[in-house]
C-alpha positions in Angstrom: -56.2 137.2 127.9 -59.3 137.1 130.1 -62.5 139.0 129.2 -61.8 141.4 132.1 -58.3 142.1 130.9 -59.5 142.7 127.4 -62.1 145.1 128.6 -59.6 147.0 130.8 -57.3 147.2 127.7 -60.1 148.8 125.6 -60.9 151.2 128.4 -57.3 152.3 128.7 -57.0 152.7 124.9 -60.2 154.8 124.8 -59.1 156.8 127.8 -55.7 157.6 126.3 -57.4 159.2 123.3 -59.9 161.0 125.5 -57.5 162.4 128.0 -54.9 163.4 125.4 -57.6 165.4 123.6 -59.5 167.0 126.5 -57.3 166.6 129.6 -58.7 165.4 133.0 -61.4 168.1 133.5 -62.6 168.0 129.9 -62.7 164.2 129.6 -66.0 162.4 129.8 -66.4 158.9 131.2 -69.5 158.4 129.0 -67.4 159.0 125.9 -64.7 156.7 127.1 -67.2 153.9 127.9 -68.9 154.3 124.5 -65.5 154.2 122.6 -64.4 151.2 124.6 -67.7 149.4 124.1 -67.8 148.9 127.9 -70.3 149.4 130.6 -69.6 152.8 132.3 -69.9 151.2 135.7 -66.9 148.9 134.9 -64.7 152.0 134.6 -65.4 152.7 138.3 -65.0 149.1 139.2 -61.6 148.8 137.6 -60.2 152.3 138.3 -62.4 153.8 141.1 -62.6 157.4 139.6 -61.8 159.4 136.5 -58.7 160.8 138.2 -57.3 157.4 138.9 -58.1 156.3 135.4 -56.0 159.2 134.1 -53.2 158.1 136.5 -53.4 154.6 135.0 -53.3 156.0 131.5 -50.4 158.3 132.2 -48.3 155.8 134.0 -48.8 153.2 131.3 -47.8 155.6 128.5 -44.9 157.3 130.2 -43.4 153.9 131.1 -44.0 152.9 127.5 -41.5 155.6 126.4 -38.9 154.2 128.8 -39.4 150.6 127.5 -39.6 151.2 123.8 -37.0 153.9 123.1 -33.4 152.5 123.5 -31.0 154.7 125.4 -27.3 154.9 125.0 -25.3 157.5 126.9 -22.5 157.4 124.3 -25.0 158.3 121.6 -27.3 161.0 122.9 -27.9 162.4 119.4 -29.2 159.0 118.3 -31.4 158.7 121.4 -32.9 162.2 120.6 -33.6 161.1 117.1 -35.3 157.9 118.2 -37.4 159.9 120.7 -38.4 162.3 117.9 -39.5 159.3 115.8 -41.5 157.9 118.8 -43.3 161.1 119.5 -44.1 161.6 115.9 -45.7 158.1 115.8 -47.5 158.6 119.2 -48.4 162.3 119.5 -50.8 161.6 122.3 -48.0 161.0 124.7 -46.7 164.5 124.7 -50.2 165.8 125.0 -50.8 163.6 128.0 -47.6 165.0 129.6 -48.8 168.5 128.9 -52.2 167.9 130.5 -50.4 166.3 133.5 -48.3 169.4 134.1 -51.3 171.8 133.6 -53.8 169.9 135.8 -51.5 168.2 138.3 -48.9 170.9 138.5 -46.0 168.5 138.9 -43.1 166.9 137.2 -44.3 164.3 134.7 -42.0 161.7 136.3 -43.0 162.4 139.9 -44.2 159.4 141.8 -43.7 156.9 139.0 -41.1 154.4 140.3 -40.3 152.9 136.9 -39.7 156.3 135.4 -37.6 157.5 138.3 -35.5 154.4 138.1 -35.1 154.9 134.4 -34.0 158.5 134.9 -31.5 157.5 137.6 -30.0 154.9 135.3 -29.7 157.4 132.4 -28.1 160.0 134.7 -25.6 157.5 136.0 -24.7 156.5 132.5 -24.3 160.1 131.3 -22.0 160.8 134.3 -19.9 157.7 133.5 -19.3 158.8 129.8 -18.5 162.3 131.0 -15.8 160.9 133.3 -14.5 159.0 130.4 -14.3 162.1 128.3 -16.8 161.0 125.6 -19.3 163.7 126.6 -18.6 167.3 127.6 -18.8 167.5 131.4 -19.5 171.2 131.6 -23.3 170.4 131.8 -24.5 168.3 134.7 -26.1 165.0 133.7 -29.5 166.2 134.8 -29.3 169.4 132.8 -27.9 167.6 129.8 -30.7 164.9 129.9 -33.3 167.6 130.4 -32.1 169.5 127.3 -32.0 166.3 125.2 -35.6 165.5 126.2 -36.7 169.0 125.4 -35.0 169.2 122.1 -36.3 165.8 121.0 -39.9 167.0 121.7 -39.5 170.5 120.2 -41.6 169.8 117.2 -44.2 167.6 118.9 -47.8 168.3 118.6 -48.0 169.8 122.1 -45.0 172.1 121.6 -45.9 175.9 121.7 -42.6 176.9 120.0 -43.0 175.7 116.4 -42.7 178.4 113.8 -43.7 178.1 110.2 -41.3 177.0 107.5 -40.4 179.4 104.6 -40.5 178.7 100.9 -37.2 177.6 99.4 -35.8 176.1 102.6 -35.5 172.4 103.5 -38.4 171.4 105.6 -40.3 168.3 106.7 -39.8 165.5 109.2 -36.4 164.5 107.9 -34.9 168.0 108.2 -36.5 168.3 111.7 -35.0 165.1 112.8 -31.6 166.0 111.4 -31.6 169.3 113.2 -32.5 167.6 116.5 -29.7 165.1 116.1 -27.2 167.8 115.2 -28.2 170.1 118.1 -27.8 167.3 120.7 -24.4 166.4 119.1 -23.3 170.0 119.8 -24.3 169.7 123.4 -22.4 166.4 124.1 -19.2 167.2 122.1 -16.2 167.4 124.4 -14.9 171.0 124.7 -12.0 171.6 122.3 -12.8 168.7 120.1 -13.2 169.1 116.4 -16.9 168.2 116.7 -17.4 170.7 119.5 -15.6 173.5 117.7 -17.6 172.8 114.5 -20.8 172.3 116.4 -21.5 168.8 115.0 -20.5 165.1 115.2 -17.7 164.0 112.9 -19.0 162.9 109.6 -22.4 164.5 110.1 -23.4 167.2 107.6 -25.3 170.0 109.4 -28.7 170.3 107.8 -30.0 173.4 106.1 -32.9 173.8 108.3 -35.9 176.0 108.8 -38.6 175.0 111.3 -40.9 172.6 109.4 -44.6 172.4 109.8 -45.2 168.9 111.2 -48.7 167.4 111.1 -50.7 167.6 114.3 -52.2 164.1 114.6 
């Protein structure tokens, strides 16, 4: 790795932390440069502006989710569980997506070719397993994928919908993950199947669940 590439890498890492915490308007190039141990002018040399630096950070991190979280249309519950694990390990990604929606006012995938291609592949795969009868076809592939993504992020650090857990109930990350997997299993179960009628995948014990308090990292 060249010195320039190493510097750009440090800038992107520092900018990821800065933008996830403060958004575009609140981020400060001075803080990014100090955290990256880089000359402030290099940020403008490499990225032209703060807005374009945010674009580079957002693109890199959103594509990272596509690359690092394996997708299998036949196992959407497993995919949702893996997404939950990834978001828990990398809470900055959901915060970046939230800032993007707030300050850019658009779909988080809009204009990112790699993400659009990934979504297209996922939708085609879901449609295929629906035709084969493995997944309930009553929901369109786009609606089903949207719900899977939303459920997997329900207890992310940027989610506004988390409610506190109550004493005497199962809580914590394990119960949260189990509830996500079970909820997605109910969505994909073919109508009339034992799993669909019971609201769970065969062999999966439904968790006793109350919304857990997950740490905001």
